[in-house]
Each structure stands twice: as C-alpha cells, then as structure tokens.
C-alpha positions as CSV (number, residue, x, y, z in Angstrom):
1,M,0.1,0.1,0.0
2,Q,1.4,3.2,-0.9
3,A,2.9,5.9,1.6
4,N,0.8,8.9,2.3
5,I,2.6,11.7,3.2
6,R,-0.1,13.5,5.5
7,E,0.7,10.9,7.9
8,Y,4.5,11.9,8.5
9,I,3.8,15.6,9.3
10,G,6.2,16.0,12.0
11,K,8.8,13.1,11.0
12,R,11.7,13.2,8.7
13,V,11.1,13.2,4.9
14,H,14.3,12.6,3.3
15,F,14.6,13.6,-0.7
16,I,16.9,11.8,-2.9
17,G,18.3,14.3,-5.5
18,I,17.1,17.3,-3.5
19,G,18.7,20.1,-5.6
20,G,16.4,19.4,-8.7
21,S,14.1,22.3,-9.5
22,S,10.9,20.5,-8.9
23,M,12.2,18.4,-5.5
24,S,14.1,21.6,-3.8
25,G,10.5,23.1,-4.5
26,L,8.6,20.5,-2.8
27,A,11.4,20.0,-0.2
28,S,10.8,23.8,1.0
29,L,7.2,23.5,0.6
30,L,7.3,20.5,3.1
31,H,9.5,22.4,5.6
32,S,7.1,25.2,5.6
33,E,4.2,22.8,6.6
34,G,6.4,21.4,9.7
35,Y,8.1,18.5,8.1
36,I,11.5,17.5,9.1
37,V,13.2,17.6,5.6
38,T,16.6,16.5,5.0
39,G,18.1,15.2,1.4
40,S,21.0,14.4,-0.6
41,D,22.5,15.6,-4.1
42,K,25.6,14.5,-6.2
43,V,26.5,18.1,-6.4
44,K,26.4,21.4,-4.5
45,S,24.5,24.0,-5.9
46,H,22.3,27.5,-5.5
47,K,19.5,25.5,-4.9
48,T,21.1,23.1,-2.3
49,D,22.8,26.6,-0.6
50,A,19.2,27.8,-0.7
51,L,17.9,24.9,1.4
52,S,20.5,25.0,4.0
53,D,19.7,28.3,4.9
54,K,16.4,27.7,5.5
55,G,17.2,24.7,7.9
56,I,17.5,22.2,5.9
57,T,20.1,19.4,6.3
58,V,21.0,18.4,2.5
59,Y,24.2,15.9,2.3
60,I,26.8,15.9,-1.3
61,G,26.8,12.6,-2.2
62,Q,24.4,10.1,-2.3
63,R,25.8,7.7,0.3
64,A,23.4,4.9,2.2
65,E,24.2,6.4,5.7
66,N,22.4,9.2,4.5
67,V,18.7,7.7,4.9
68,N,19.4,6.1,8.4
69,G,16.6,7.4,10.6
70,A,14.5,8.6,7.9
71,D,10.5,8.0,8.1
72,I,10.1,8.7,4.5
73,I,11.9,8.8,1.3
74,I,11.1,11.0,-1.8
75,F,12.7,10.2,-5.3
76,S,12.2,11.5,-8.7
77,A,12.0,9.3,-11.8
78,A,15.6,10.3,-12.7
79,I,16.5,8.2,-9.1
80,A,17.1,4.6,-10.2
81,A,16.3,1.7,-8.1
82,E,19.7,1.1,-7.6
83,N,20.6,3.8,-6.2
84,P,22.9,3.4,-2.9
85,E,20.1,5.8,-0.7
86,R,17.1,3.9,-2.1
87,A,18.8,0.6,-2.2
88,R,19.2,1.0,1.8
89,A,16.0,2.5,2.3
90,R,14.7,-1.1,0.9
91,E,16.8,-2.8,3.6
92,L,15.4,-0.8,6.5
93,G,11.9,-0.8,5.3
94,I,11.5,2.9,4.6
95,P,8.4,3.9,2.8
96,Q,9.3,5.3,-0.6
97,L,7.4,7.8,-2.2
98,E,8.0,9.0,-5.8
99,R,7.7,12.9,-6.5
100,C,4.6,12.7,-9.0
101,D,2.9,10.8,-6.2
102,L,3.7,13.2,-3.6
103,I,2.2,15.9,-5.9
104,G,-0.9,14.1,-6.5
105,Q,-1.4,13.6,-3.0
106,L,-0.7,17.7,-2.3
107,M,-3.6,18.3,-4.7
108,D,-5.9,16.1,-3.4
109,H,-6.8,18.6,-0.8
110,Y,-7.4,21.6,-2.7
111,P,-10.9,22.1,-4.5
112,F,-9.3,24.0,-7.5
113,A,-6.3,22.4,-8.7
114,V,-5.2,23.6,-12.1
115,G,-2.1,21.3,-13.6
116,I,-0.8,23.0,-16.5
117,S,0.7,20.5,-19.0
118,G,1.9,20.5,-23.0
119,T,5.1,19.6,-24.3
120,H,6.4,23.4,-24.8
121,G,5.8,26.6,-22.5
122,K,4.6,24.9,-18.8
123,T,6.9,26.7,-16.8
124,T,6.3,30.3,-18.0
125,T,2.2,29.5,-18.0
126,T,2.7,28.1,-14.4
127,S,4.2,31.4,-13.8
128,M,2.2,33.4,-15.5
129,L,-0.8,31.5,-14.2
130,A,0.8,32.2,-10.3
131,Q,1.3,35.7,-10.7
132,A,-2.3,36.7,-12.0
133,F,-4.0,34.7,-9.0
134,L,-2.0,36.6,-6.7
135,S,-2.2,39.6,-7.8
136,A,-5.9,39.6,-8.2
137,G,-5.8,39.2,-4.5
138,A,-6.1,34.9,-4.5
139,D,-3.5,33.1,-1.9
140,P,-2.6,29.9,-4.0
141,T,-0.3,27.2,-3.2
142,I,1.9,27.0,-5.9
143,H,4.7,24.5,-7.7
144,I,6.3,25.5,-10.9
145,G,9.4,23.6,-12.6
146,G,11.8,26.6,-12.6
147,E,12.0,29.6,-10.4
148,L,9.9,32.8,-10.3
149,D,11.0,35.8,-8.6
150,F,7.8,37.1,-8.2
151,I,6.8,34.2,-5.5
152,G,10.7,34.0,-4.2
153,G,11.7,30.7,-5.9
154,S,9.8,27.7,-7.4
155,T,6.9,27.2,-4.4
156,R,4.5,29.0,-2.5
157,R,2.3,28.0,0.5
158,G,-1.4,29.4,0.3
159,Q,-4.3,29.8,2.6
160,D,-6.7,29.3,0.0
161,E,-8.4,26.7,-1.8
162,N,-5.9,27.0,-5.3
163,F,-3.5,24.8,-6.0
164,I,-1.5,25.8,-9.0
165,V,0.8,22.9,-10.7
166,E,3.1,22.5,-13.3
167,A,2.1,19.0,-14.6
168,C,5.1,17.1,-16.7
169,E,4.5,14.3,-19.2
170,F,7.8,13.1,-18.7
171,N,7.3,9.0,-17.6
172,G,3.4,10.0,-17.3
173,S,4.2,12.2,-14.1
174,F,1.1,13.7,-14.5
175,L,-0.7,10.9,-14.4
176,H,-0.3,10.6,-10.8
177,F,-2.0,13.9,-10.6
178,H,-5.1,15.0,-9.3
179,P,-6.4,18.0,-10.9
180,T,-10.0,20.1,-11.4
181,V,-8.9,21.9,-14.2
182,A,-6.3,20.9,-16.7
183,I,-4.5,22.8,-19.2
184,I,-2.9,21.2,-22.1
185,L,-1.1,24.1,-24.5
186,N,0.2,21.6,-26.9
187,I,1.2,18.6,-28.0
188,D,4.6,17.8,-29.6
189,E,7.6,15.5,-30.1
190,D,9.8,14.8,-27.0
191,H,11.0,12.6,-24.4
192,L,11.1,9.7,-27.2
193,D,13.2,7.7,-24.8
194,Y,9.7,7.0,-22.8
195,F,7.2,8.0,-25.5
196,R,6.9,5.4,-28.6
197,D,5.6,7.9,-30.8
198,L,3.8,11.1,-31.2
199,D,0.4,9.4,-31.1
200,H,1.6,7.8,-28.0
201,I,2.0,11.3,-26.9
202,E,-1.1,12.2,-27.5
203,S,-2.9,9.0,-26.2
204,T,-0.9,9.8,-22.7
205,F,-2.3,13.3,-22.7
206,A,-6.1,11.7,-23.0
207,E,-5.3,9.9,-20.1
208,Y,-4.6,12.9,-18.0
209,A,-7.3,14.8,-18.9
210,A,-9.3,11.8,-18.4
211,L,-8.3,12.2,-14.4
212,L,-10.5,15.3,-14.6
213,P,-14.1,14.9,-12.6
214,E,-17.0,15.3,-14.8
215,N,-17.8,19.0,-13.2
216,G,-14.1,19.9,-14.0
217,W,-12.7,21.5,-17.0
218,C,-9.9,20.8,-19.9
219,I,-8.6,23.7,-21.2
220,A,-6.1,23.4,-24.5
221,W,-4.6,25.5,-27.4
222,G,-7.7,24.7,-30.0
223,D,-5.6,25.4,-33.1
224,D,-3.1,22.3,-32.3
225,P,-5.1,19.3,-33.8
226,R,-3.9,16.7,-31.4
227,A,-4.4,19.1,-28.2
228,R,-7.9,20.0,-29.5
229,R,-9.0,16.8,-29.7
230,V,-8.0,15.4,-26.3
231,C,-9.6,18.4,-25.0
232,L,-13.1,18.0,-26.7
233,N,-13.2,14.0,-26.0
234,A,-12.3,14.6,-22.6
235,R,-15.6,13.5,-20.5
236,C,-16.0,17.2,-19.0
237,N,-16.7,20.9,-19.8
238,H,-14.2,21.8,-22.1
239,L,-13.0,25.3,-23.4
240,T,-10.4,26.0,-26.4
241,Y,-8.8,29.4,-26.7
242,G,-6.4,30.4,-29.6
243,L,-6.8,32.7,-32.8
244,G,-9.0,30.5,-34.9
245,E,-12.6,30.9,-35.4
246,K,-13.7,27.7,-33.9
247,N,-12.3,28.4,-30.5
248,L,-14.3,29.8,-27.8
249,L,-11.8,31.6,-26.4
250,R,-9.9,34.0,-29.0
251,A,-7.3,36.4,-29.5
252,V,-8.2,39.2,-31.9
253,D,-7.0,42.6,-33.1
254,V,-3.3,41.4,-32.2
255,S,-0.3,43.5,-32.7
256,Y,3.3,43.4,-31.6
257,D,5.6,46.1,-30.0
258,E,9.4,46.3,-31.1
259,K,10.3,43.7,-28.6
260,G,8.0,41.3,-29.9
261,C,5.4,42.0,-26.9
262,A,1.9,40.7,-27.8
263,S,-1.0,43.0,-27.3
264,Y,-4.9,41.5,-28.1
265,T,-8.6,41.5,-27.4
266,A,-9.7,38.8,-25.6
267,L,-13.3,37.7,-26.2
268,L,-14.9,34.6,-25.0
269,N,-17.8,33.5,-26.9
270,G,-18.1,37.1,-28.1
271,E,-17.9,38.7,-24.9
272,N,-15.0,41.3,-24.5
273,L,-12.8,40.5,-21.4
274,G,-10.5,43.2,-21.9
275,Q,-7.3,44.3,-23.6
276,F,-4.0,42.3,-22.5
277,H,-0.3,43.0,-23.4
278,V,2.2,40.2,-22.4
279,G,5.5,41.4,-20.9
280,V,7.5,38.5,-22.8
281,P,8.0,38.6,-26.0
282,S,6.5,35.8,-28.8
283,E,3.4,34.2,-30.3
284,A,4.1,31.3,-27.9
285,N,3.9,33.6,-24.8
286,M,1.0,35.5,-26.4
287,L,-1.0,32.0,-26.9
288,D,-0.2,30.9,-23.4
289,S,-1.2,34.2,-21.9
290,L,-4.8,33.4,-23.2
291,A,-4.8,29.7,-21.3
292,V,-4.2,32.1,-18.2
293,V,-7.3,34.5,-18.9
294,A,-9.2,31.1,-19.3
295,V,-8.7,30.3,-16.1
296,A,-8.5,33.8,-14.3
297,H,-12.1,33.7,-15.9
298,L,-13.3,30.3,-14.9
299,R,-12.1,31.3,-11.2
300,G,-13.9,34.8,-11.3
301,L,-11.1,36.9,-10.9
302,D,-10.6,40.4,-11.8
303,M,-9.6,40.7,-15.3
304,A,-8.4,44.1,-15.0
305,L,-5.7,42.5,-12.3
306,V,-5.3,39.9,-14.8
307,A,-4.4,42.1,-17.2
308,D,-1.7,44.0,-15.2
309,A,0.1,41.1,-14.0
310,L,0.4,39.8,-17.6
311,N,1.6,43.5,-18.6
312,R,3.9,43.2,-15.8
313,F,5.2,39.6,-16.2
314,V,9.0,39.2,-16.6
315,G,9.7,35.6,-17.0
316,A,11.0,33.0,-14.9
317,H,14.6,32.2,-14.5
318,R,16.3,29.9,-17.4
319,R,13.7,31.1,-19.7
320,F,15.0,33.5,-22.2
321,E,16.7,35.2,-19.2
322,L,19.1,38.0,-19.6
323,T,22.4,36.7,-17.6
324,S,24.8,39.8,-18.3
325,V,26.2,42.3,-20.9
326,T,29.6,41.0,-21.0
327,D,32.1,42.8,-23.6
328,G,28.8,45.0,-24.7
329,V,27.3,41.3,-25.9
330,R,23.9,40.6,-24.5
331,C,23.8,36.9,-23.2
332,Y,20.7,34.8,-22.9
333,T,20.2,31.4,-21.6
334,D,17.0,29.7,-22.3
335,Y,15.7,25.9,-20.9
336,G,14.6,25.3,-24.2
337,H,16.0,21.6,-25.3
338,N,13.9,20.4,-28.3
339,P,13.5,22.0,-31.8
340,A,10.2,24.2,-31.6
341,E,11.6,25.5,-28.0
342,I,14.9,26.5,-29.5
343,Q,13.3,27.7,-32.7
344,N,11.2,29.9,-30.6
345,A,14.2,31.3,-28.2
346,I,15.6,32.2,-31.2
347,R,12.9,33.6,-33.1
348,I,12.6,36.1,-29.7
349,A,16.5,36.8,-29.8
350,A,16.2,37.5,-33.6
351,L,13.6,40.4,-32.8
352,Q,16.6,42.4,-31.1
353,P,18.8,44.6,-32.7
354,H,22.1,42.9,-32.9
355,H,25.2,42.1,-35.5
356,T,26.0,38.7,-35.0
357,L,23.7,36.3,-33.2
358,W,25.5,33.2,-31.4
359,S,23.6,30.2,-30.0
360,V,25.7,27.8,-27.6
361,W,23.3,24.3,-27.8
362,Q,24.1,21.5,-25.3
363,P,22.3,18.7,-26.7
364,H,20.5,16.9,-23.9
365,T,20.6,13.2,-23.6
366,Y,21.5,10.8,-25.9
367,S,18.2,9.5,-26.9
368,R,16.8,12.9,-27.8
369,T,19.9,13.7,-29.8
370,K,19.0,10.3,-31.8
371,T,15.2,10.3,-32.4
372,L,15.5,14.3,-33.2
373,F,18.6,14.2,-35.0
374,N,17.0,15.5,-38.2
375,A,14.9,17.9,-36.7
376,F,17.9,19.5,-34.9
377,L,19.5,19.9,-38.5
378,G,16.9,22.4,-38.9
379,T,16.5,24.6,-36.2
380,F,19.5,26.5,-36.1
381,D,19.0,28.2,-39.7
382,G,18.6,31.9,-38.1
383,V,21.6,32.2,-36.2
384,D,24.6,33.6,-37.6
385,R,27.0,30.8,-35.6
386,L,26.6,28.2,-33.6
387,L,28.5,26.2,-31.0
388,I,27.8,23.0,-30.3
389,T,28.9,21.5,-26.6
390,D,29.1,17.9,-25.7
391,I,25.6,15.8,-25.1
392,C,24.3,16.4,-21.3
393,A,23.8,12.4,-20.4
394,A,21.3,13.5,-17.8
395,R,19.7,10.2,-16.6
396,E,21.2,8.3,-19.5
397,Q,24.6,5.9,-19.8
398,D,26.8,6.3,-23.1
399,P,25.7,4.4,-25.8
400,G,28.2,4.8,-27.7
401,D,26.6,5.6,-31.1
402,I,25.8,9.5,-30.8
403,R,28.4,12.3,-30.6
404,S,27.9,16.0,-30.5
405,E,30.5,16.2,-33.3
406,M,28.5,14.4,-35.6
407,L,26.3,16.8,-36.4
408,I,28.8,19.9,-37.5
409,E,29.5,18.3,-40.9
410,P,25.5,18.0,-41.5
411,L,24.6,21.4,-39.9
412,R,27.6,22.9,-41.8
413,A,26.3,21.6,-45.1
414,R,23.0,23.4,-44.6
415,G,25.1,26.6,-44.1
416,V,25.2,26.9,-40.6
417,D,28.4,28.0,-39.5
418,A,28.9,25.4,-36.6
419,V,31.7,24.8,-34.2
420,L,32.4,21.9,-31.5
421,T,33.4,23.0,-28.4
422,H,33.2,20.2,-26.1
423,T,33.2,22.3,-22.7
424,F,32.1,25.7,-21.5
425,D,35.4,26.6,-21.3
426,D,36.4,25.5,-24.6
427,A,33.1,27.9,-25.4
428,E,33.4,30.8,-23.4
429,A,37.5,31.2,-24.7
430,Y,36.0,31.0,-28.5
431,L,33.0,33.6,-27.7
432,R,35.4,36.2,-26.1
433,A,38.0,35.7,-28.9
434,H,35.4,35.7,-31.9
435,W,32.3,37.9,-30.2
436,Q,32.0,42.2,-31.2
437,S,29.8,44.5,-28.9
438,G,26.7,44.7,-30.1
439,D,26.5,40.8,-30.3
440,I,24.0,38.6,-29.0
441,M,24.3,35.3,-27.2
442,I,21.9,32.5,-26.6
443,S,22.6,29.2,-24.6
444,H,20.3,26.2,-24.9
445,G,19.7,23.2,-23.1
446,C,17.7,21.9,-20.2
447,G,21.0,20.3,-18.5
448,D,23.4,22.9,-16.7
449,I,24.9,24.6,-19.3
450,D,23.6,28.1,-17.6
451,L,26.6,27.3,-15.9
452,L,28.0,28.7,-19.2
453,N,26.2,32.3,-18.6
454,E,27.3,31.9,-14.9
455,Q,31.1,32.1,-15.5
456,I,30.5,34.4,-18.5
457,M,29.2,37.0,-16.1
458,L,31.8,36.2,-13.3
459,H,34.5,36.7,-15.4
460,G,33.4,39.8,-16.5
461,D,34.5,41.8,-19.7
462,T,37.6,40.4,-21.7
463,T,40.4,42.6,-21.2
464,N,41.8,43.8,-25.2
465,S,40.2,41.0,-26.5
466,V,37.3,42.3,-28.7
467,D,36.4,45.4,-30.8
468,N,34.7,47.5,-28.7
469,S,34.5,50.5,-31.2
470,K,31.0,49.9,-31.6
471,E,30.2,49.4,-27.9
472,G,26.5,50.6,-27.2
473,S,25.8,50.9,-31.0
474,L,22.9,48.5,-30.8
475,L,22.3,48.5,-27.4
C-alpha cells in the first residue's frame, strides 16, 4: 500500500536528488508545513545552498547512511532503484514515494487544482498563472518547475482553495496528479526515450484529461489538432483558446511592439474580457497567456488585475533570461531543449537589434539527440554562429553511437556556421575570441548550460580581446 505524506507531518522526510528544480521546491514546501526535511544531491548548487539556509540538512554525495533515521523517502523518476540511498531504504523498510505521487497527494486537498501540461511552455504559463492569481488577490499554493522571482522561488504555500502546479508528461508523471482543471498547451514530439511516437504522446495526454472529474474543466490550445482532439473528447467541461474562429476564447486585434511583445483583445464566445499586453515576447507566450485568461475567468478573477499581472510579467529564470552584458554582448540563457523550443528562443532573440546572433547548444540526453537528429539540423538556420558542447547525459548511460561532433558536418552542409566546443571553458574562450560589442549570445538546454552564462558573468569583460569601437551602437 502506498504511503500517504499527510501521515508523516512532524516526521523526517528525506529527498534523494533534493537539488532538482521540482524536488527542491517540494522540499521547501514540506519544510514550511512542519515536516522535518533532509536530502541529498550529487553536487552542491545554488538550490542546495538555499535549502541549507532554510535549516534543511543537505548531504552532498549520495550514500546509504544518509537515509538512516528517515521515516519516508521521496525520489524522482531520474533516481534509479539501484541508487545506494534507495537500496538502503529498502533494507530498512522505509517507505518510498515518487515525486509525482507526492504532488498528486498534495493536490487532493484543493477543490480548485490546476495542472498546466503541454510539451512546450509549461513553466512560463504556470508562472504567469501564479502571478495573475496572486495579483488578483487569491492566495494559492504553487509549484513550478522553475524559479519565479515574483514568488521568491519555485514553490509557495498558500492559504486558500487554489493549487497551481506544473504537470510534466515525462514518464507519465502527470498521470499521478489529481487536477480539477487541466491545461493542455500543445502536444509535440519529445521524451521519445519514453514515448513510442507522437500518437503515444497524444494518448497519454488523453489519459491525463480523463483524470478530471465530470464537473472539471479541460482547457486546450484549439489550433493544435491533437490538443484540441484530446480536449473535446474529455468527459468534462471543455474550452479551447487560440486565434482560430472555432475556439471559444480568441485573441483578436493582435499586434506586437518593437520587442515582440503582444497586445490583444480577448473574446470569450463573443464577450469582450478586456485588453491584454504580455510582458514577454513571442506568439507562443501570447497564446499561453490566453490559457491564463481562461482559467482566471473560470475562477472569477478581476480581469483588469489579471491584465496588469500579464503586463508586468518578466518571465521565470532560464526562460530567455538575460544573464549579463559582457564585452557589450547581451548574454541570454533558455531552458528550451527540443527543436520547437529552441527555434522560439532564436526568433525572440532575432527581434532584438544585433550584429551577430550566437547560439550555444548543449544537446540534452543521447536518446533525444538521436531520435530528433534530423529535426535539430533544421533548428539553427536563424542564427549566425553556432557552438555545440558535449551532450548532457542526464539520466542516461552513453550508448557509444551518438556524439555532438556528428552534428557538425550535416549542419555545415545546410549553411550553418557550426563549431564544436566540448566544454563550457572551450565555448567561453571561443566566444570571447570572436564576438563583438552589439552581438547577442543565447545558450540552449535543460542541462547545466546555464553555468556557461554564469561563468561568463563572473569573469566579466575581456581585457583587450574584442573590438569595442561599436560599443552601445545597438544596445
């Protein structure tokens, strides 16, 4: 029988992999609710430091003895059964609960539980929705897969009946959730180490929608045929949004400012819900804001306050985040790691005045690099210079049949100026030797590629290594 986290209040809960985006947030949330939280991770990081600052014991290095005295273990899908801490917990008979089951149990206690799913845009949309609810006077509990300065991190413990959570499809994790409102932003190819194909992905989203109660709501981007089909087949209330005339909620009179940020009028079945301006650029973010408007209207929030929240929204960390201006080069990092997400980030970057647009890509997982190999080749046509680092293995073992260097010649054959820079040090050295003031650099990936941006920021301007004669001409 599965353990229930509510039976362990005041007892010791140990997180294996506590430094992860989701796990660190959940650890903070349980700590705030009176649980005794400990955890471990392979490496020290900003997140482990922040947890330690809250009084949470964090062990660096995963060893069997770390779980001694724990009452329950929390682990994510990335933590194998052979992990020494999980193995020791089995020996000691300590119950183990997977991260997605923990989230599902937490959702159980909220009458209005919103799960934001989709292949792309989950973190940004969850962040937008969180900011909208808080700005409109609600007091939700929040769990985001990234960090949002507006709530001071990735989680927030609220006091009302609202729960807002990012719902990831990888490994079928969101099938363990208990939403009353499900947002489906889009359905696209990703995580093909778990899913057989796009049809399998769609059927899994259909299973997610089937979790909704009969009086629940499925809200989906209606211009995506697969998302629309899942939504309309759900046995509950449904609402589609988008630009197409078949959608119940539509954005009309759409325009974009010089930064690519959208303004539009939202019409719900012909009713004008108000004028909205989105503080972050791109059509994708505009469409995701429509999902926020849909949920906010469903919950009865003040649309003027929601509009103000969307206008002031600046994004979550690692979502087209400006990390520094170094040598007059604007350096961004973006979490996008599949072709559609990377292309969207490149389109946003290209809207800004620049000389040379640099991309630095850290491919994430061997399986994704192999299965989407051809799609990746067509991803970087919009950049001037591309650097590729070694593949981030993440949860996988090296199969020996895929390497970053295999991408270089096919990309060059397409006319992409691609260079292999194995390490972050290699990439930084290449950039500093070749970039000029007025350029833009954006790093892509959901591994640790953000550390490249961090070290560029920490190292500061390069002495006598770039031509600064045009400094400020495009900034």
